[in-house]
C-alpha positions, 0 to 999 in steps of 0.5 A: 526651304528645301530642294524642291523649291529651288528646283521649282525656281530654276524650272520656272526661269528654265521654261518661263511659265508656270505652267510648263515648270508644272509640266516638267516636274510633273507638279499642278500649277497650283502646287508650282505657285504655292512652293515659290511663294513659301520660298519667297515668305521664307526669304523675305523677299520676291523672287520673280515677277510676271510682266506681259506674259514672260517671267521676270527674275528680281534682283533677289531672284537672281542672286537666288538663283545662282545659289539654287543652281550651285546646290541643285547641280551638287544635289544631282551629283549625290544622286548619280554617285549613290546610284553608281554605288548600288549598281544602278546604271541611271540618272542624268546628263545635261548637255549643251550644244551649239548648232553645228556641232548638234548636227555633225558631232553629238548625234555619233556620240550620243547614240553610241552613249544611250545604247550602251547607258540606256538608262541615263536621261540625255536632256539636249540644251541648244544656244550659241557658243557664248550661251552654251558656256555660260549654261556651263558656268552656271551649272544649268548644263553639266558638260558643253560642246565648245570652240577650243581653247577654253582657259576656264574649264577642263576640255577634252578635244575631239574633232576639228573642221576647216574654215571656208570663205563663203562667196557668191556663185558668180564671184570673181574667185569663185573658180579658185581653189584656195583663196586668201583673206586679203584678196577680198578683205576689202569687200563687204562682209557679213559677220557670222554672230552665232559664237564665231565672231572671235574666231573670225576676228582673230583669222583676220588679225593673223592675216594683217586686215580687218573685215568691212563688216556691213552686216551681223547675222546670226541664223546660218541660213540667212547668212548664206542668203544674203551672200547668195544675193551678193550683199557681201562674203563670209567665212564660215567653219565647215561644220556650220554649213548647211547640207543643202548649198544653192547660188553661193561657193565655199573655197579653202582659206590659204593658209589653212585655218581650223576650228577645234571642237571638244568637250569642255566641263568644270571638272573631269574628276568631279564630275558625275559617273554619267557626265564621266561615261559620255566622255568615254564614248565621245573619245572613242568616237573621236579618238586622240590620234585623229585630233 
C-alpha cells in the first residue's frame, strides 16, 4: 500500500469517475484501475463497485476511505511544511464554501491571498453549510467558511449579515421599514434548506412561535420565485440574496438578527502554512473591530 493508491481511491470518489480521477491525477484510466485493483488485492476486500455508470463505495471502502483521507491530509501537511522550511512558498489549500460566502465573502480574500502567494494553489469545494462542515471533518477540505458558532472546530470570525423577511411585492406589509416575525408567522412559510434551516428555526423559537412550513427549498432562485408567486414568505440572510430581485420585497426583522460568518479549521496551530497564510489574509480584509 502506498500514498498514491490512497490518493487514487479518494480521487475516484470525489470525481465519481475513473476517467476524471485520471485527469485530476494526470494518470491513465488503466493506471487508475490497476492501482485500485492492487490496493483491493492487498487489503483482500472490494472497495468500489460500478452501478449504472456511478461509482459506489462498499462498506469496506467507506472505512478505508476515512483512514485514507486522514493519511492524505497529514501527507499534504508534511509536504507543505517541508516546502516552507526550504523557503519555497508553494503548496495547496482546499477551501470549503457555501454559495453566499462564495459570492460575497471569498472573492476579496482569495484575490488578496493569490496576489501575495501566487505559487499556492487554491481549490474550491462549494456545497451547503452542512456539506462543507462534513468535508472539513473528513479532511476533504483544509479550511471552511461557516456560520458561527461551530463548537467542534476552531474558528476565526470575519463578518456578519442581517436576516431579512422576503415577501411578495403586493403583500400587506410590503411598505414597512421593519417587521416582526409574529406578524406573519401564521402565513405559509417557505423553508430554506441550503443549511440555514436550524438557524431559522432558532430565530422563530426565540420569538415564541413556529413557521407554518409548506415547502422546503434548497435553491435560492427557486425560493425567491415561489415567494414572488405568493406561495409563501421566507427569511434569508442578506448576503444569500441574488443581486436582482423582482416581484418581492426584503424587510429587516425586528428585533434585528444577524448571521455571523467565519473560517473554521480543525486546529489553527497544526494547520498547514498555506492555511495559516489564508487566515492572515482573511483577517486583514475583515479586521476584528468590524465583527
